C-alpha positions in Angstrom: 1.7 -15.4 -0.1 2.8 -11.9 -2.4 2.2 -11.8 -5.8 5.5 -9.9 -7.6 5.7 -10.6 -11.0 8.3 -8.3 -13.6 9.0 -8.8 -16.9 11.6 -6.2 -18.5 9.3 -3.1 -17.8 8.0 -3.6 -15.1 7.6 -4.3 -11.3 4.0 -5.6 -9.9 3.3 -6.5 -6.3 -0.2 -7.4 -5.3 -0.5 -9.5 -1.9 -4.0 -11.3 -1.5 -3.1 -11.5 2.3 -2.8 -8.1 2.6 -5.7 -6.5 0.2 -7.7 -9.1 2.5 -6.3 -7.9 5.8 -7.0 -4.8 5.0 -10.1 -5.4 3.6 -11.3 -7.2 6.8 -11.3 -5.0 8.9 -12.6 -2.5 7.3 -15.7 -5.0 7.5 -15.1 -5.9 11.0 -15.3 -2.7 12.4 -17.6 -1.2 9.9 -20.6 -3.5 9.7 -20.3 -3.3 13.7 -20.4 0.0 13.6 -23.2 0.9 10.7 -25.7 -1.3 12.9 -24.8 0.3 16.8 -25.2 3.9 15.5 -28.8 3.0 12.8 -29.6 1.5 16.7 -29.4 4.8 18.5 -30.5 6.8 15.4 -33.6 4.2 14.7 -33.4 5.4 10.7 -32.3 3.0 8.3 -30.8 5.6 5.9 -28.0 6.3 8.9 -27.3 2.0 8.5 -27.3 2.9 4.8 -24.9 5.3 4.8 -22.8 3.2 7.1 -23.1 0.2 4.6 -21.9 2.5 2.3 -19.1 3.7 3.9 -17.8 -0.1 5.5 -18.0 -1.6 1.0 -16.1 1.6 0.2 -13.1 1.0 3.2 -13.3 -3.0 2.3 -12.7 -1.9 -2.0 -9.8 0.7 -0.8 -8.1 -2.4 1.5 -8.5 -4.2 -1.9 -6.6 -1.8 -4.3 -3.3 -1.5 -2.1 -0.5 -2.2 -4.8 2.8 -1.1 -5.9 3.6 -0.7 -10.0 6.2 0.2 -11.6 8.1 0.6 -14.8 10.5 2.7 -16.5 8.8 6.0 -16.4 6.5 6.0 -12.7 6.4 4.3 -9.7 2.3 4.1 -8.1 2.3 3.0 -4.4 -1.9 2.9 -3.8 -2.0 2.7 -0.2 -5.1 2.1 2.1 -5.3 5.9 2.3 -3.5 7.4 -0.6 -2.0 7.0 -3.6 1.5 8.2 -4.8 3.3 8.3 -8.0 6.9 8.7 -7.0 9.7 9.6 -10.3 12.3 7.5 -10.6 14.7 10.8 -11.2 13.7 12.1 -7.9 14.0 9.7 -5.6 17.5 9.2 -3.5 17.0 5.9 -1.5 14.4 2.7 -1.9 14.6 0.4 0.7 13.2 -1.7 3.9 12.5 0.1 6.8 9.8 -0.1 9.7 7.2 2.4 9.7 4.2 3.6 11.4 0.5 3.6 10.6 -2.7 3.5 12.0 -1.4 2.7 14.8 0.9 -0.3 14.5 4.0 -0.7 13.1 5.4 -2.8 10.3 8.8 -3.4 8.2 8.0 -1.6 4.5 9.8 -1.0 1.0 10.2 3.0 1.3 10.9 5.5 -1.1 12.7 8.4 -0.4 12.9 11.8 -2.5 16.0 13.7 -3.0 14.6 17.3 -2.0 13.8 15.3 1.8 9.5 16.2 0.4 8.3 12.6 0.6 8.9 9.7 2.7 6.4 6.9 0.7 6.2 3.5 2.6 4.5 1.0 0.2 2.2 -1.1 2.4 1.7 -3.6 -0.5 5.0 -4.5 0.4 4.7 -5.7 4.1 4.5 -9.7 3.8 7.7 -10.1 4.4 11.4 -9.8 4.3 11.6 -12.6 1.6 9.1 -10.5 -0.4 10.8 -7.1 0.2 13.7 -8.3 -1.0 12.2 -9.5 -4.0 10.9 -6.4 -5.0 13.7 -4.4 -4.4 15.7 -6.4 -6.2 13.4 -5.9 -9.2 12.8 -2.3 -8.9 17.3 -1.6 -8.9 16.4 -3.9 -12.2 14.4 -1.3 -13.5 16.4 1.7 -13.4 20.5 1.6 -12.8 21.1 3.7 -14.6 20.2 6.1 -12.1 22.4 7.0 -8.9 19.5 5.3 -7.2 20.5 3.8 -3.6 19.5 0.5 -3.0 19.2 -1.0 0.3 17.1 -3.9 2.0 
């Protein structure tokens, strides 16, 4: 179950299920790949590099989160971290998006100038949690002309 907590000054979403799923996929693909590559090259160096890369990718899966306060929203996805200024946003809502050849529903952020459209992988756990996150975000900055939708 996702853990979303809020105070008057912040919103946090770090769903354990998403983080474990991303880390597990990294391990399930990375470890056998490292051993296969090492067997073909007959090298412990290749095996060590493969296992180190697997560990790094696993850690990246465990870091997925969404954090927000009154000044900034930080979206940590598997491959990239985005820092979004509230003043630059035009819309926050739920949308279907694609990542790593799969589609999922997530809370998304759209900037006013159209430069970025960011989906928060930490919010892929289901509609109930997505609605809660959007509601908490709306409560943080009701003073800005941002469109919120579910």
